[in-house]
Every structure is written in C-alpha cells, then in structure tokens.
C-alpha positions as CSV (number, residue, x, y, z in Angstrom):
1,M,0.4,6.5,14.0
2,S,1.8,9.8,12.7
3,E,4.3,8.9,9.9
4,F,3.2,8.1,6.4
5,I,2.7,4.5,5.2
6,Y,3.1,3.3,1.7
7,H,1.4,0.9,-0.7
8,V,3.0,-0.5,-3.8
9,V,0.7,-1.5,-6.8
10,E,1.0,-2.1,-10.5
11,P,-0.2,1.0,-12.4
12,S,-2.5,-0.9,-14.8
13,Y,-4.5,-2.2,-11.8
14,F,-4.5,1.0,-9.7
15,D,-5.6,3.0,-12.8
16,T,-8.9,1.0,-12.9
17,F,-9.9,2.9,-9.7
18,K,-9.7,6.3,-11.2
19,G,-12.7,8.4,-10.2
20,K,-13.7,6.0,-7.4
21,E,-13.8,6.8,-3.7
22,E,-12.0,3.7,-2.5
23,Y,-9.2,1.4,-3.6
24,Y,-8.5,-2.3,-2.7
25,P,-5.9,-4.7,-4.1
26,K,-6.7,-7.9,-6.1
27,R,-6.3,-10.2,-3.1
28,F,-8.2,-8.1,-0.6
29,E,-11.2,-10.4,-0.5
30,E,-8.9,-13.4,0.0
31,E,-6.6,-11.8,2.6
32,G,-8.9,-9.5,4.5
33,F,-6.4,-6.6,4.7
34,I,-4.2,-4.4,2.6
35,H,-0.4,-4.8,2.7
36,N,1.6,-1.6,3.3
37,C,5.0,-0.7,4.4
38,F,7.1,2.0,6.0
39,K,9.6,4.0,3.9
40,E,12.5,2.0,5.3
41,Q,10.9,-1.3,4.0
42,F,10.8,-0.3,0.3
43,D,13.8,-2.4,-0.7
44,Y,12.5,-5.5,1.1
45,V,8.9,-5.1,-0.4
46,L,10.1,-4.4,-4.0
47,G,12.7,-7.2,-4.0
48,T,10.4,-9.8,-2.4
49,H,7.0,-9.1,-4.0
50,F,7.7,-7.2,-7.2
51,S,10.6,-8.8,-8.9
52,G,10.1,-9.1,-12.6
53,I,7.7,-6.1,-12.6
54,K,8.8,-3.2,-14.7
55,E,7.1,-0.3,-13.0
56,V,4.9,0.3,-9.9
57,Y,3.1,3.2,-8.2
58,I,4.2,4.0,-4.7
59,L,1.1,5.4,-2.9
60,K,2.0,7.7,0.0
61,I,-0.8,7.4,2.6
62,D,-1.6,9.6,5.6
63,P,-2.7,7.1,8.3
64,A,-4.7,9.9,10.0
65,L,-7.0,10.1,7.0
66,I,-7.7,6.3,6.6
67,H,-11.2,5.3,7.6
68,A,-10.3,1.6,8.3
69,Q,-8.3,0.2,11.1
70,I,-4.5,0.0,10.7
71,I,-2.5,-2.6,12.6
72,V,1.2,-3.0,12.5
73,E,1.9,-6.7,12.6
74,G,4.0,-9.5,11.1
75,D,7.4,-11.0,11.8
76,Q,9.0,-10.8,8.3
77,H,10.7,-7.5,9.2
78,P,11.8,-6.2,12.6
79,M,9.4,-3.2,12.4
80,G,6.4,-5.2,11.4
81,F,4.2,-4.1,8.5
82,P,1.2,-1.8,8.6
83,H,-2.0,-3.6,7.4
84,I,-5.2,-1.8,6.6
85,Y,-8.3,-3.8,7.5
86,G,-10.6,-2.2,4.9
87,P,-10.4,-0.4,1.6
88,I,-8.1,2.7,1.2
89,N,-10.2,5.8,0.8
90,M,-8.7,7.8,-2.0
91,D,-8.5,11.0,-0.1
92,A,-6.0,9.4,2.3
93,I,-3.5,9.0,-0.7
94,V,-1.4,12.2,-0.5
95,S,0.8,11.3,-3.5
96,K,1.4,8.7,-6.2
97,E,4.9,8.2,-7.6
98,L,5.7,6.1,-10.6
99,K,8.8,4.0,-10.0
100,R,10.6,2.1,-12.7
101,L,12.3,-1.1,-11.5
C-alpha cells in the first residue's frame, strides 16, 4: 500500500494523546480496529459519521510507517476502507489538518 490513508477524529479527543507514542480511538477496544479512509472517501466519511460535529482533525498517515496490520475491507464504498488492526503509532502521522465542518 503506497498511497496515504486518512483518519478523522475530533480535536478534543485526539489532543489527549499529545506526547504519547500511540493513538487509538474511543471505540478501539470494542471494534478491534481503527477506521480510516482514502482521500476520495472524505465526503462520504464526513457526511455519514461526523454530521453535527463542528470541527475535526484529518490525520494523514503513511501506511509504510504503521506498525500494525492494515486491511482494506468493507462494502459500504466501492473501494473498501483501510482498517488498522492496532494502535496508530504517532510517527506514522505525517500531517494533521483542522477542518471546520
């Protein structure tokens, strides 16, 4: 997997991981993986999962730097979605963009 993948998260939650080596979302324990998307899937993800939220961070992730396994799966979108089966190591996040919705 050579292209970047993206993870969308509320800033107030992500900021609690400042100074830590790994990040995982609130539902990680429950779901067992981390939801991500390809750039072409932003509109779908933001409209489906973040309606009513005022701002989010979009984390740009280099899959070559992720320590955990990444599997593209799911049938909600023709491309499938990249899922990370473990925490995101912070050094794999190449940029963080604040987006107001």
